[in-house]
C-alpha positions in Angstrom: -49.0 -15.2 -102.4 -48.7 -14.9 -106.2 -51.7 -16.4 -108.3 -49.9 -19.0 -110.4 -50.6 -22.5 -111.1 -48.4 -24.6 -109.0 -46.3 -27.4 -111.0 -43.8 -28.5 -108.3 -43.5 -28.5 -104.5 -40.2 -28.3 -102.9 -39.7 -29.8 -99.4 -37.1 -29.9 -96.8 -36.7 -33.3 -95.1 -35.7 -33.1 -91.5 -38.6 -31.7 -89.2 -40.8 -30.9 -92.3 -41.3 -34.5 -93.6 -39.1 -36.5 -91.0 -39.6 -36.0 -87.3 -36.0 -35.8 -85.8 -37.3 -36.8 -82.3 -39.1 -40.0 -83.2 -36.6 -40.7 -86.4 -39.8 -41.4 -88.5 -41.3 -40.0 -91.5 -44.9 -38.3 -90.9 -47.5 -40.8 -92.5 -49.8 -37.9 -93.3 -46.9 -36.1 -95.3 -46.2 -39.3 -97.1 -49.9 -39.8 -98.3 -49.6 -36.0 -99.2 -46.5 -36.5 -101.4 -48.3 -39.5 -103.1 -51.2 -37.6 -103.9 -49.2 -34.8 -105.3 -47.5 -36.9 -107.7 -51.0 -38.7 -108.6 -52.0 -35.3 -109.4 -49.3 -34.7 -111.7 -47.3 -32.2 -109.7 -43.6 -32.7 -109.4 -42.1 -33.5 -105.8 -38.6 -32.2 -105.3 -36.8 -32.7 -102.1 -33.9 -30.1 -101.2 -31.8 -31.3 -98.1 -28.4 -31.2 -96.5 -28.5 -35.0 -96.3 -26.2 -36.9 -98.7 -28.0 -39.5 -100.8 -27.3 -42.5 -98.6 -29.9 -40.9 -96.1 -31.8 -38.8 -98.4 -33.0 -41.7 -100.2 -34.5 -43.2 -96.9 -37.8 -41.8 -98.2 -37.7 -44.7 -100.9 -38.6 -47.2 -98.0 -42.0 -45.2 -97.6 -42.9 -46.0 -101.3 -41.9 -42.3 -102.4 -39.6 -41.7 -105.3 -39.4 -37.9 -105.6 -39.1 -36.5 -109.0 -35.6 -35.0 -108.0 -33.7 -35.1 -104.7 -31.3 -32.1 -104.2 -28.7 -33.6 -101.7 -25.8 -32.5 -99.8 -27.0 -28.8 -99.9 -27.1 -28.6 -103.8 -23.9 -30.5 -104.5 -25.6 -33.7 -105.7 -28.9 -34.0 -107.7 -30.7 -37.4 -108.1 -33.4 -38.2 -110.5 -36.4 -40.3 -109.9 -34.5 -43.5 -110.1 -31.8 -42.3 -107.6 -29.2 -41.8 -110.4 -26.9 -39.0 -110.1 -27.5 -36.4 -112.7 -25.2 -33.5 -111.3 -22.3 -33.4 -109.0 -20.2 -30.8 -107.5 -16.9 -31.6 -105.4 -14.4 -30.1 -103.3 -10.6 -30.3 -104.7 -8.1 -32.4 -102.9 -6.2 -29.1 -102.2 -9.2 -27.5 -100.5 -10.0 -30.6 -98.6 -6.4 -30.6 -97.3 -6.6 -27.0 -96.4 -9.8 -27.3 -94.5 -8.4 -30.4 -92.6 -5.3 -28.6 -91.7 -7.2 -25.7 -90.4 -9.7 -27.7 -88.4 -6.9 -30.0 -86.8 -5.1 -27.0 -85.8 -8.1 -25.1 -84.1 -9.9 -28.3 -82.6 -12.8 -28.3 -84.9 -14.6 -31.5 -85.7 -14.7 -32.5 -89.6 -17.0 -34.6 -91.6 -16.8 -35.2 -95.4 -19.8 -36.4 -97.4 -19.7 -38.7 -100.4 -22.8 -40.1 -102.4 -22.4 -43.4 -100.5 -20.6 -42.9 -97.3 -19.7 -40.2 -94.8 -16.1 -40.1 -93.5 -15.2 -38.7 -90.0 -11.8 -36.9 -90.2 -12.0 -35.3 -86.7 -14.5 -36.3 -84.1 -16.9 -34.0 -82.5 -19.7 -35.1 -80.0 -22.4 -33.2 -81.9 -21.9 -35.4 -84.8 -23.7 -38.2 -82.9 -26.9 -36.2 -84.1 -26.2 -36.9 -87.7 -25.1 -40.6 -87.0 -28.5 -41.5 -85.5 -30.6 -39.7 -88.2 -32.0 -42.9 -89.3 -31.6 -46.7 -88.1 -28.9 -47.3 -90.7 -27.0 -43.8 -90.6 -24.1 -45.1 -88.4 -23.5 -48.0 -90.7 -22.6 -45.5 -93.5 -20.1 -43.5 -91.6 -16.3 -44.5 -91.8 -14.2 -43.6 -88.8 -10.7 -44.8 -89.6 -9.8 -43.3 -93.2 -8.5 -39.9 -93.3 -7.1 -40.2 -96.9 -10.3 -40.7 -98.8 -10.0 -37.4 -100.5 -6.9 -38.7 -102.2 -9.0 -41.2 -103.9 -12.1 -39.0 -104.8 -13.3 -35.6 -103.9 -16.2 -35.1 -101.3 -19.4 -33.3 -102.2 -19.7 -31.4 -98.9 -19.0 -31.7 -95.3 -19.9 -30.6 -91.7 -17.9 -28.7 -89.0 -18.3 -29.3 -85.3 -17.6 -25.9 -83.7 -19.0 -22.8 -82.1 -20.6 -20.2 -84.1 -17.5 -18.0 -83.2 -15.2 -20.6 -84.6 -17.4 -21.0 -87.8 -17.3 -17.3 -88.4 -13.5 -17.4 -88.2 -13.5 -20.3 -90.6 -15.6 -18.5 -93.1 -13.3 -15.4 -93.1 -10.3 -17.7 -93.8 -11.8 -19.4 -96.6 -13.9 -16.7 -98.2 -14.8 -17.4 -101.7 -13.5 -20.9 -101.5 -16.1 -22.5 -99.1 -18.7 -21.6 -96.4 -19.9 -22.9 -93.3 -23.8 -22.6 -92.7 -25.0 -22.8 -89.1 -27.1 -25.8 -88.2 -27.0 -25.1 -84.6 -24.8 -23.5 -82.0 -22.3 -26.6 -82.2 -22.4 -27.7 -85.9 -22.5 -26.2 -89.5 -22.8 -27.5 -92.9 -19.8 -27.0 -95.2 -20.6 -26.0 -98.9 -18.5 -24.8 -101.9 -18.8 -21.2 -102.4 -21.8 -20.2 -104.8 -23.4 -23.8 -104.1 -26.5 -24.4 -102.0 -30.0 -25.8 -102.0 -31.3 -22.8 -104.1 -28.6 -23.4 -107.0 -29.4 -27.1 -106.9 -33.2 -26.6 -107.0 -32.6 -23.9 -109.9 -30.9 -26.5 -111.9 -33.6 -29.0 -111.6 -36.3 -26.4 -112.4 -34.5 -25.2 -115.3 -34.2 -28.8 -116.6 -38.1 -29.3 -116.1 -38.8 -25.9 -117.8 -40.5 -24.8 -114.5 -40.2 -21.3 -112.9 -39.9 -20.7 -109.2 -43.2 -18.8 -109.4 -44.7 -22.1 -110.4 -43.5 -23.7 -107.2 -44.7 -24.1 -103.6 -42.0 -24.6 -101.0 -41.9 -26.2 -97.3 -39.4 -25.8 -94.7 -38.6 -25.5 -91.0 -35.2 -23.7 -90.6 -33.3 -20.7 -91.4 -31.4 -22.6 -94.3 -34.7 -22.9 -96.1 -35.2 -19.1 -96.4 -33.3 -18.8 -99.7 -35.6 -21.3 -101.4 -38.8 -20.1 -99.7 -38.1 -16.4 -100.7 -38.0 -17.3 -104.3 -41.1 -19.7 -104.7 -44.7 -18.6 -105.7 -46.1 -19.9 -102.2 -44.0 -20.4 -99.3 -45.0 -22.4 -96.3 -43.3 -22.5 -92.9 -44.0 -25.4 -90.4 -45.5 -24.6 -87.1 -42.2 -26.0 -85.6 -40.1 -23.8 -87.6 -37.9 -20.8 -86.6 -39.4 -17.3 -86.0 -37.3 -15.9 -88.7 -38.5 -18.3 -91.4 -42.2 -17.7 -90.3 -41.8 -14.1 -90.8 -40.7 -14.6 -94.3 -43.3 -16.9 -95.6 -46.8 -16.7 -97.1 -48.2 -19.3 -94.7 -47.4 -20.8 -91.4 -49.0 -24.3 -91.2 -49.4 -26.7 -88.1 -46.4 -28.5 -86.7 -45.0 -31.5 -88.1 -46.6 -33.7 -85.5 -50.0 -32.1 -86.3 -50.0 -33.0 -89.9 -48.8 -29.6 -91.1 -47.8 -30.6 -94.6 -51.0 -32.4 -95.5 -53.1 -29.6 -94.0 -51.1 -26.8 -96.0 -51.2 -28.9 -99.2 -54.9 -29.3 -98.8 -55.5 -25.7 -98.0 -53.7 -24.8 -101.4 -56.0 -27.2 -103.2 -52.9 -29.2 -104.4 -54.2 -32.6 -103.0 
Protein backbone atom coordinates (compact mmCIF):
# COMPACT_ATOMS: atom_id res chain seq x y z
CA UNK A 1 0.00 0.00 0.00
CA UNK A 2 1.19 3.49 -0.82
CA UNK A 3 1.59 5.78 2.20
CA UNK A 4 -0.59 8.68 1.14
CA UNK A 5 -3.37 10.69 2.81
CA UNK A 6 -6.74 9.48 1.55
CA UNK A 7 -8.96 12.27 0.22
CA UNK A 8 -11.65 10.15 -1.48
CA UNK A 9 -13.01 6.61 -1.42
CA UNK A 10 -14.45 4.99 -4.55
CA UNK A 11 -17.09 2.27 -4.21
CA UNK A 12 -18.77 -0.17 -6.53
CA UNK A 13 -22.45 -0.62 -5.59
CA UNK A 14 -23.69 -4.14 -6.31
CA UNK A 15 -22.36 -6.76 -3.87
CA UNK A 16 -20.12 -4.11 -2.32
CA UNK A 17 -22.67 -1.76 -0.73
CA UNK A 18 -25.85 -3.43 -1.97
CA UNK A 19 -26.61 -7.12 -1.38
CA UNK A 20 -27.98 -8.52 -4.64
CA UNK A 21 -29.52 -11.51 -2.86
CA UNK A 22 -31.59 -9.58 -0.33
CA UNK A 23 -31.95 -6.47 -2.56
CA UNK A 24 -30.91 -4.21 0.31
CA UNK A 25 -28.10 -1.84 1.18
CA UNK A 26 -25.91 -3.05 4.04
CA UNK A 27 -26.66 -0.90 7.13
CA UNK A 28 -23.07 -0.87 8.40
CA UNK A 29 -21.85 0.28 4.96
CA UNK A 30 -24.33 3.16 4.98
CA UNK A 31 -23.11 4.18 8.44
CA UNK A 32 -19.53 4.04 7.17
CA UNK A 33 -20.27 6.27 4.16
CA UNK A 34 -21.91 8.85 6.41
CA UNK A 35 -18.87 8.84 8.69
CA UNK A 36 -16.53 9.28 5.72
CA UNK A 37 -18.36 12.39 4.60
CA UNK A 38 -18.49 13.72 8.17
CA UNK A 39 -14.71 13.27 8.27
CA UNK A 40 -14.31 15.36 5.13
CA UNK A 41 -13.51 12.44 2.81
CA UNK A 42 -15.18 12.43 -0.59
CA UNK A 43 -17.46 9.49 -1.43
CA UNK A 44 -17.58 8.49 -5.10
CA UNK A 45 -19.67 5.63 -6.49
CA UNK A 46 -18.68 3.94 -9.76
CA UNK A 47 -21.28 1.60 -11.18
CA UNK A 48 -22.78 0.06 -14.27
CA UNK A 49 -26.20 1.13 -13.03
CA UNK A 50 -27.93 4.00 -14.83
CA UNK A 51 -28.93 7.02 -12.71
CA UNK A 52 -32.46 5.77 -12.01
CA UNK A 53 -31.12 2.83 -9.98
CA UNK A 54 -27.74 4.24 -8.92
CA UNK A 55 -29.53 6.99 -7.00
CA UNK A 56 -31.48 4.44 -4.93
CA UNK A 57 -28.84 5.10 -2.26
CA UNK A 58 -30.42 8.52 -1.70
CA UNK A 59 -33.24 6.70 0.09
CA UNK A 60 -30.66 5.62 2.69
CA UNK A 61 -29.83 9.23 3.52
CA UNK A 62 -26.58 9.17 1.53
CA UNK A 63 -25.80 11.66 -1.22
CA UNK A 64 -22.37 10.69 -2.60
CA UNK A 65 -20.20 13.57 -3.73
CA UNK A 66 -20.33 12.09 -7.23
CA UNK A 67 -21.84 9.01 -8.88
CA UNK A 68 -20.19 7.67 -12.02
CA UNK A 69 -23.13 5.87 -13.66
CA UNK A 70 -23.61 3.60 -16.67
CA UNK A 71 -19.95 2.53 -16.62
CA UNK A 72 -18.55 6.03 -16.99
CA UNK A 73 -21.04 7.43 -19.51
CA UNK A 74 -22.86 9.68 -17.01
CA UNK A 75 -21.57 11.59 -14.00
CA UNK A 76 -23.88 12.99 -11.33
CA UNK A 77 -22.99 15.63 -8.76
CA UNK A 78 -24.08 15.58 -5.10
CA UNK A 79 -27.51 16.97 -6.02
CA UNK A 80 -28.05 14.28 -8.64
CA UNK A 81 -27.60 16.64 -11.59
CA UNK A 82 -25.87 15.35 -14.72
CA UNK A 83 -22.50 17.08 -15.10
CA UNK A 84 -21.12 14.86 -17.90
CA UNK A 85 -22.81 12.63 -20.45
CA UNK A 86 -21.50 10.48 -23.33
CA UNK A 87 -23.88 8.84 -25.80
CA UNK A 88 -24.08 6.28 -28.61
CA UNK A 89 -24.90 7.75 -32.03
CA UNK A 90 -28.15 6.84 -33.76
CA UNK A 91 -26.16 5.08 -36.48
CA UNK A 92 -24.24 2.93 -33.99
CA UNK A 93 -27.43 2.03 -32.14
CA UNK A 94 -28.99 0.87 -35.39
CA UNK A 95 -25.90 -1.18 -36.31
CA UNK A 96 -25.89 -2.87 -32.90
CA UNK A 97 -29.62 -3.54 -33.05
CA UNK A 98 -29.39 -5.09 -36.53
CA UNK A 99 -26.52 -7.34 -35.43
CA UNK A 100 -28.31 -8.46 -32.25
CA UNK A 101 -31.58 -9.11 -34.09
CA UNK A 102 -29.79 -11.21 -36.70
CA UNK A 103 -27.88 -13.24 -34.11
CA UNK A 104 -30.57 -13.69 -31.45
CA UNK A 105 -28.83 -11.51 -28.85
CA UNK A 106 -30.81 -9.71 -26.15
CA UNK A 107 -30.41 -5.93 -26.13
CA UNK A 108 -31.15 -3.15 -23.65
CA UNK A 109 -30.44 0.55 -24.03
CA UNK A 110 -29.87 2.72 -20.95
CA UNK A 111 -30.93 6.34 -20.56
CA UNK A 112 -30.67 8.57 -17.47
CA UNK A 113 -34.35 8.08 -16.59
CA UNK A 114 -35.43 4.81 -18.22
CA UNK A 115 -34.15 1.55 -19.71
CA UNK A 116 -35.55 0.32 -23.03
CA UNK A 117 -35.72 -3.38 -23.91
CA UNK A 118 -35.18 -3.70 -27.66
CA UNK A 119 -34.70 -7.49 -27.74
CA UNK A 120 -35.74 -9.69 -24.81
CA UNK A 121 -33.42 -12.09 -23.00
CA UNK A 122 -34.39 -14.01 -19.87
CA UNK A 123 -31.20 -12.95 -18.09
CA UNK A 124 -32.45 -9.35 -18.09
CA UNK A 125 -34.84 -10.29 -15.28
CA UNK A 126 -31.83 -9.96 -12.97
CA UNK A 127 -31.58 -6.27 -13.89
CA UNK A 128 -35.30 -5.62 -13.72
CA UNK A 129 -35.40 -6.84 -10.12
CA UNK A 130 -32.37 -4.95 -8.75
CA UNK A 131 -34.57 -2.73 -6.61
CA UNK A 132 -38.27 -2.67 -5.81
CA UNK A 133 -38.82 0.02 -8.44
CA UNK A 134 -36.45 -1.21 -11.18
CA UNK A 135 -39.10 -2.82 -13.37
CA UNK A 136 -41.20 0.34 -13.33
CA UNK A 137 -38.37 2.11 -15.12
CA UNK A 138 -38.13 -0.35 -18.02
CA UNK A 139 -39.98 0.30 -21.29
CA UNK A 140 -40.82 -2.85 -23.25
CA UNK A 141 -42.71 -1.59 -26.30
CA UNK A 142 -40.58 1.18 -27.76
CA UNK A 143 -37.81 0.24 -30.19
CA UNK A 144 -37.47 3.70 -31.70
CA UNK A 145 -36.38 5.71 -28.67
CA UNK A 146 -32.89 6.12 -30.16
CA UNK A 147 -34.40 8.17 -32.97
CA UNK A 148 -35.46 10.76 -30.38
CA UNK A 149 -32.41 10.72 -28.09
CA UNK A 150 -29.12 8.87 -27.89
CA UNK A 151 -28.59 6.22 -25.18
CA UNK A 152 -25.68 6.26 -22.74
CA UNK A 153 -24.99 2.54 -22.76
CA UNK A 154 -26.59 -0.85 -22.94
CA UNK A 155 -26.56 -4.52 -22.08
CA UNK A 156 -26.31 -7.65 -24.19
CA UNK A 157 -27.95 -10.95 -23.32
CA UNK A 158 -25.76 -13.62 -24.89
CA UNK A 159 -23.02 -16.18 -24.31
CA UNK A 160 -19.36 -15.27 -23.90
CA UNK A 161 -18.65 -16.71 -27.37
CA UNK A 162 -21.30 -14.45 -28.90
CA UNK A 163 -19.95 -11.51 -26.89
CA UNK A 164 -16.45 -12.08 -28.28
CA UNK A 165 -17.81 -12.21 -31.83
CA UNK A 166 -19.70 -8.97 -31.16
CA UNK A 167 -16.52 -7.27 -29.96
CA UNK A 168 -14.64 -8.38 -33.05
CA UNK A 169 -17.31 -6.88 -35.29
CA UNK A 170 -17.56 -3.57 -33.40
CA UNK A 171 -13.87 -3.08 -32.60
CA UNK A 172 -12.99 0.56 -31.76
CA UNK A 173 -16.67 1.53 -31.87
CA UNK A 174 -18.09 -0.07 -28.75
CA UNK A 175 -17.27 -3.00 -26.48
CA UNK A 176 -19.21 -5.59 -24.48
CA UNK A 177 -17.78 -6.30 -21.02
CA UNK A 178 -18.73 -9.57 -19.36
CA UNK A 179 -21.09 -9.43 -16.36
CA UNK A 180 -21.65 -13.18 -16.20
CA UNK A 181 -21.84 -16.10 -18.63
CA UNK A 182 -25.11 -14.84 -20.12
CA UNK A 183 -24.87 -11.05 -20.06
CA UNK A 184 -22.52 -8.14 -20.59
CA UNK A 185 -22.47 -4.36 -20.31
CA UNK A 186 -22.21 -2.38 -23.54
CA UNK A 187 -19.83 0.61 -23.51
CA UNK A 188 -18.54 3.11 -26.01
CA UNK A 189 -14.94 2.41 -26.99
CA UNK A 190 -12.63 4.20 -24.56
CA UNK A 191 -15.35 4.97 -22.01
CA UNK A 192 -15.53 3.02 -18.74
CA UNK A 193 -15.68 3.37 -14.96
CA UNK A 194 -12.01 4.34 -14.83
CA UNK A 195 -12.33 7.16 -17.38
CA UNK A 196 -15.40 8.49 -15.57
CA UNK A 197 -13.71 8.41 -12.17
CA UNK A 198 -10.66 10.16 -13.64
CA UNK A 199 -12.87 13.02 -14.84
CA UNK A 200 -14.32 13.36 -11.34
CA UNK A 201 -10.93 13.29 -9.63
CA UNK A 202 -9.48 15.81 -12.09
CA UNK A 203 -12.36 18.18 -11.30
CA UNK A 204 -11.67 17.80 -7.57
CA UNK A 205 -7.90 18.10 -7.85
CA UNK A 206 -7.43 14.67 -6.29
CA UNK A 207 -5.00 12.04 -7.62
CA UNK A 208 -5.67 8.31 -7.75
CA UNK A 209 -2.90 7.86 -5.17
CA UNK A 210 -5.03 9.87 -2.75
CA UNK A 211 -7.96 7.44 -3.09
CA UNK A 212 -9.02 4.13 -1.63
CA UNK A 213 -11.24 1.84 -3.70
CA UNK A 214 -13.67 -1.00 -2.96
CA UNK A 215 -15.07 -3.62 -5.34
CA UNK A 216 -16.15 -7.21 -5.76
CA UNK A 217 -15.89 -8.09 -9.45
CA UNK A 218 -13.44 -8.13 -12.33
CA UNK A 219 -14.92 -4.95 -13.81
CA UNK A 220 -13.54 -3.14 -10.72
CA UNK A 221 -9.93 -4.19 -11.42
CA UNK A 222 -9.11 -1.13 -13.57
CA UNK A 223 -10.02 1.33 -10.85
CA UNK A 224 -8.56 -0.70 -7.98
CA UNK A 225 -5.28 -1.10 -9.86
CA UNK A 226 -4.87 2.69 -9.91
CA UNK A 227 -5.87 3.79 -6.40
CA UNK A 228 -3.52 4.30 -3.47
CA UNK A 229 -5.26 1.60 -1.39
CA UNK A 230 -7.34 -1.14 -3.00
CA UNK A 231 -9.84 -3.32 -1.14
CA UNK A 232 -11.55 -6.48 -2.42
CA UNK A 233 -14.71 -7.71 -0.74
CA UNK A 234 -14.55 -11.16 0.81
CA UNK A 235 -17.32 -12.19 -1.59
CA UNK A 236 -15.28 -10.89 -4.54
CA UNK A 237 -13.72 -12.84 -7.38
CA UNK A 238 -10.40 -14.62 -7.04
CA UNK A 239 -8.88 -12.52 -9.83
CA UNK A 240 -9.78 -9.30 -8.05
CA UNK A 241 -8.46 -10.47 -4.68
CA UNK A 242 -5.11 -11.31 -6.26
CA UNK A 243 -4.70 -7.72 -7.45
CA UNK A 244 -5.69 -5.76 -4.33
CA UNK A 245 -3.88 -4.57 -1.20
CA UNK A 246 -6.54 -5.76 1.25
CA UNK A 247 -9.17 -8.48 1.20
CA UNK A 248 -11.83 -7.54 3.72
CA UNK A 249 -14.76 -9.60 5.02
CA UNK A 250 -17.79 -10.30 2.84
CA UNK A 251 -20.59 -7.83 2.24
CA UNK A 252 -22.82 -9.58 4.79
CA UNK A 253 -20.07 -9.55 7.42
CA UNK A 254 -19.65 -5.76 7.41
CA UNK A 255 -16.65 -5.88 5.07
CA UNK A 256 -16.82 -2.22 4.01
CA UNK A 257 -17.10 -0.88 7.56
CA UNK A 258 -14.32 -3.12 8.88
CA UNK A 259 -11.88 -2.15 6.12
CA UNK A 260 -12.51 1.58 6.50
CA UNK A 261 -12.00 1.27 10.26
CA UNK A 262 -8.79 -0.70 9.68
CA UNK A 263 -7.55 2.07 7.41
CA UNK A 264 -8.37 4.67 10.05
CA UNK A 265 -10.78 6.51 7.77
CA UNK A 266 -13.77 6.19 10.12
